[in-house]
N, C-alpha and C positions, 0 to 999 in steps of 0.2 A: 750285596749289602754286607758290610763288615759287622761281625758280632763281637761286642766288647762286654766283658763281665767285670764288674767292680771287684777288685781284689779284697780278700778278707784281711783285716788288720793283723799285723804281726805282733804289735805291742799296743796296749791300751793303758793309759794312766789316767787316774781320776783325782780330782781335787780332794785334799785331806783337810780336815779341820783339826787344829791342835787344841784340844779341850782337855781339861783335867789337871792333874798334878804337874808341878814343875819337874823337869828331868835334868839330869846332869848336863847333857849337851843337847840342846834343842835341835830338832830337824831343820836343816836349811830348806827354806821353801821360797819359791817365787810364785806369787799369786795362789798359794795353797798347794802347789804341785811339788812333791818331794821325791818322786821316782824317776827323775831324769836319767839316772844311771842305767835304767832298763833300755833306753833308746840307744841304738848303735851310734857311735861317734863317727866312724869312717865309712858309713854306707849311705847311699843315696835312696831317695824315695819320696813318697807323698805324705803330707800331714793334714789330718782332718780335725778341725776344732768344733766341738759340739757344746751346746748349752745343757742345762739340767733337764730340759724337756726333750732331749735327744734330737734337736733341730741342728742341722749343719749350718754353722756360722761362717766358716771360712775354710778354704782348702789351699794348700800351697805345696810347692815341690822344693827339693833341696839336694845338692850334691853330698852334703854332710848333714845328717839329720839332727843330731843333738844340738850342735851350735845354732842351727837355724831355729829350732823350737825355742831355745832360750832367748835368741834375739827378738823373737816376736813379743816377748814379755819385757824386754829391756829397751828396745829401739824407740826413738821418737818418731820414726817414719814408718813403722809397721802399720799395715792396713787395719789391724785389729786394736790399735793403741787406745781407742776410745771405748772399746767394749771388752777389755781384758777381764774385767770382773765377771762377765757373763760366761766365760769359758769354764766348763765343768769337767769335760772329758777330752782327752787328746788321743786320737788313733793314728798310728804310724804304720804305713805299708812300705816294706823295703822293695824298691824297684831300682835296679842298678842301671838299666839302659836309659839314657837321657831322652830318647825319642818316646819310649814307652811312658816315662813320667809325664811328658807333655801331653800325650794322648789321654792318659788316665785323668790328669788334672782337668783338662777341657771337658771330657766326657762327664766326670762327676759333678763339675760345676753346673752343667746344663741338665743333668738327669735329676740330681737331688736338690737343685735350686739353692745353691749356697747363698746365704743371706748377704754377706759382705764382700763377695767377689764381684767386682764391677767390670773387669776386663774379661774377655773370652766368653761373654754371655751371648747366647744366640736366642734365648727365649725372652719374651717380654709380655 
């Protein structure tokens, strides 16, 4: 039997609320996330989207992490397009090998029961 361990996230960003005084240059945010610059632009990996109750909503993989995370919030075809407001925390694990990304994605979907992943589901 093969033993797979879920990798620890390398980067975690949380939704920010802009409350209070006006500032000279407001933070640019997409659905409340302002720390996209922490996510590596040219590295591959897996992306985990969590809600405020720490439930896994969706997991995806990408060859280039930062553009893919942003596209999830801008695309009209993203699997999370109808639940974008639910996303509270984004965890990113850098995994360069495409085969490892595929294995981790499938394993995490089926171990943590990602709510909105409908493909690669072996539990029911």
